C-alpha positions as a Markdown table, in Angstrom:
| # | Residue | x | y | z |
|---|---|---|---|---|
| 1 | Met | -0.7 | -4.8 | -1.4 |
| 2 | Ala | 3.6 | -3.8 | -0.6 |
| 3 | Lys | 2.9 | 0.0 | -1.7 |
| 4 | Gln | -0.9 | -0.7 | -0.2 |
| 5 | Asp | 1.7 | -1.0 | 3.0 |
| 6 | Ala | 3.6 | 1.4 | 2.3 |
| 7 | Ser | 1.2 | 4.3 | 2.2 |
| 8 | Asn | -0.8 | 3.1 | 5.2 |
| 9 | Cys | 2.8 | 3.1 | 7.5 |
| 10 | Thr | 2.8 | 6.3 | 6.2 |
| 11 | Ser | 0.1 | 7.9 | 7.1 |
| 12 | Leu | -0.6 | 6.3 | 10.5 |
| 13 | Lys | 3.3 | 6.6 | 11.8 |
| 14 | Ser | 5.4 | 9.4 | 12.5 |
| 15 | Ile | 9.1 | 9.8 | 11.2 |
| 16 | Asp | 10.5 | 9.6 | 14.7 |
| 17 | Glu | 8.4 | 5.8 | 14.7 |
| 18 | Arg | 9.1 | 4.9 | 11.2 |
| 19 | Leu | 12.8 | 5.7 | 12.1 |
| 20 | Asp | 13.0 | 3.6 | 15.3 |
| 21 | Leu | 11.0 | 0.9 | 13.2 |
| 22 | Tyr | 13.9 | 1.5 | 10.1 |
| 23 | Trp | 16.4 | 0.7 | 13.2 |
| 24 | Gln | 14.8 | -2.7 | 14.6 |
| 25 | Ala | 14.8 | -4.0 | 11.4 |
| 26 | Ser | 18.0 | -3.1 | 10.5 |
| 27 | Lys | 19.3 | -4.6 | 13.7 |
| 28 | Lys | 17.1 | -8.1 | 13.0 |
| 29 | Val | 18.6 | -8.3 | 9.3 |
| 30 | Phe | 22.0 | -7.9 | 10.4 |
| 31 | Tyr | 21.8 | -10.6 | 13.1 |
| 32 | Ile | 20.1 | -13.2 | 10.9 |
| 33 | Leu | 22.3 | -12.9 | 7.9 |
| 34 | Ile | 25.8 | -12.4 | 10.5 |
| 35 | Ser | 24.5 | -15.7 | 11.8 |
| 36 | Val | 24.0 | -17.1 | 8.5 |
| 37 | Trp | 27.4 | -15.8 | 7.5 |
| 38 | Leu | 28.8 | -17.2 | 10.3 |
| 39 | Met | 27.3 | -20.7 | 10.0 |
| 40 | Val | 28.4 | -20.6 | 6.7 |
| 41 | Thr | 31.9 | -19.2 | 7.2 |
| 42 | Leu | 32.2 | -21.7 | 10.2 |
| 43 | Gly | 30.5 | -24.3 | 9.5 |
| 44 | Phe | 31.8 | -25.3 | 5.9 |
| 45 | Gly | 35.4 | -24.2 | 6.4 |
| 46 | Ile | 36.7 | -25.5 | 9.7 |
| 47 | Val | 34.0 | -27.9 | 10.9 |
| 48 | Leu | 33.0 | -29.6 | 7.2 |
| 49 | Asn | 36.6 | -30.1 | 6.7 |
| 50 | Glu | 37.5 | -33.3 | 6.6 |
| 51 | Trp | 34.2 | -34.4 | 5.2 |
| 52 | Leu | 35.1 | -31.7 | 2.2 |
| 53 | Met | 38.3 | -33.1 | 2.2 |
| 54 | Gln | 37.1 | -36.6 | 0.6 |
| 55 | Ala | 34.7 | -35.6 | -2.1 |
| 56 | Ser | 36.4 | -34.4 | -4.8 |
| 57 | Val | 35.3 | -32.6 | -8.6 |
| 58 | Phe | 37.4 | -33.4 | -11.0 |
| 59 | Asn | 40.1 | -34.5 | -8.9 |
| 60 | Phe | 40.1 | -31.4 | -6.4 |
| 61 | Pro | 39.1 | -31.4 | -3.2 |
| 62 | Leu | 35.4 | -30.0 | -2.1 |
| 63 | Ser | 37.2 | -28.3 | 0.4 |
| 64 | His | 39.7 | -26.4 | -1.9 |
| 65 | Leu | 36.6 | -25.6 | -4.4 |
| 66 | Tyr | 34.9 | -24.3 | -1.5 |
| 67 | Ser | 37.2 | -22.1 | 0.0 |
| 68 | Glu | 38.6 | -20.7 | -3.1 |
| 69 | Val | 34.8 | -20.3 | -5.3 |
| 70 | Ala | 31.9 | -20.9 | -3.6 |
| 71 | Ala | 32.9 | -18.5 | -0.4 |
| 72 | Met | 33.5 | -15.6 | -2.5 |
| 73 | Ala | 30.5 | -16.0 | -4.7 |
| 74 | Phe | 28.6 | -16.8 | -1.2 |
| 75 | His | 29.6 | -13.3 | 0.7 |
| 76 | Val | 28.6 | -11.5 | -2.8 |
| 77 | Leu | 25.6 | -13.0 | -2.6 |
| 78 | Leu | 25.2 | -12.7 | 1.0 |
| 79 | Leu | 26.1 | -8.5 | 0.3 |
| 80 | Leu | 23.5 | -8.2 | -2.5 |
| 81 | Ser | 20.8 | -9.9 | -0.6 |
| 82 | Tyr | 21.2 | -7.5 | 2.3 |
| 83 | Phe | 21.3 | -4.4 | -0.1 |
| 84 | Ala | 17.8 | -5.7 | -1.7 |
| 85 | Trp | 16.7 | -6.8 | 1.9 |
| 86 | Met | 17.3 | -3.0 | 3.4 |
| 87 | Asn | 15.7 | -1.2 | 0.3 |
| 88 | Ile | 12.8 | -3.5 | 0.6 |
| 89 | Ile | 12.5 | -2.3 | 4.2 |
| 90 | Lys | 13.1 | 1.4 | 3.3 |
| 91 | Tyr | 10.1 | 1.5 | 0.5 |
| 92 | Gln | 8.0 | -0.2 | 3.0 |
| 93 | Leu | 8.4 | 2.7 | 6.0 |
| 94 | Gly | 8.5 | 4.9 | 3.3 |
| 95 | Leu | 12.1 | 5.8 | 3.3 |
| 96 | Gln | 12.9 | 5.3 | 0.2 |
| 97 | Asn | 13.8 | 9.0 | -0.5 |
| 98 | Lys | 15.3 | 9.3 | 2.5 |
| 99 | Asn | 18.6 | 8.8 | 4.1 |
| 100 | Pro | 17.5 | 6.9 | 7.6 |
| 101 | Ser | 20.7 | 7.9 | 8.8 |
| 102 | Lys | 20.9 | 11.4 | 8.4 |
| 103 | Leu | 17.6 | 11.5 | 9.7 |
| 104 | Thr | 18.6 | 10.0 | 13.1 |
| 105 | Lys | 21.7 | 11.6 | 13.8 |
| 106 | Ala | 19.3 | 15.4 | 13.4 |
| 107 | Arg | 16.8 | 14.2 | 15.3 |
| 108 | Leu | 19.7 | 13.3 | 18.4 |
| 109 | Arg | 20.8 | 16.4 | 17.5 |
| 110 | Glu | 17.7 | 18.1 | 17.7 |
| 111 | Gln | 17.8 | 16.3 | 21.4 |
| 112 | Tyr | 20.7 | 17.4 | 22.4 |
| 113 | Gln | 20.3 | 20.9 | 21.9 |
| 114 | Arg | 16.9 | 21.3 | 23.3 |
| 115 | Thr | 18.4 | 19.1 | 26.3 |
| 116 | Gln | 20.9 | 21.8 | 26.8 |
| 117 | Tyr | 19.2 | 24.7 | 26.3 |
| 118 | His | 17.0 | 23.8 | 29.6 |
| 119 | Ser | 19.8 | 23.1 | 31.1 |
């Protein structure tokens, strides 16, 4: 199904439209993951600190366990999920063999040169 969606997307849309869709999806992924990061970091680290101090695992406060081990593991998982999610988006838009940032810069450079040439 995903392969069929990717072929439909590449055949129906120009590279400019696919780049626009890529950046819209990229912003959506960023906003979702940054909100999850803020919720976990601020929620568990600051807001729930008192509650986590009352619970213990092997005579260590849960807040210490969270701040030392779980937070680091969570950040690594967050980075891996971003990497995987963005690769899925690139594949769905048919940009898996291209660098969207370089294509966007080239497109903006061409638009700038057109406006400079005509003015």
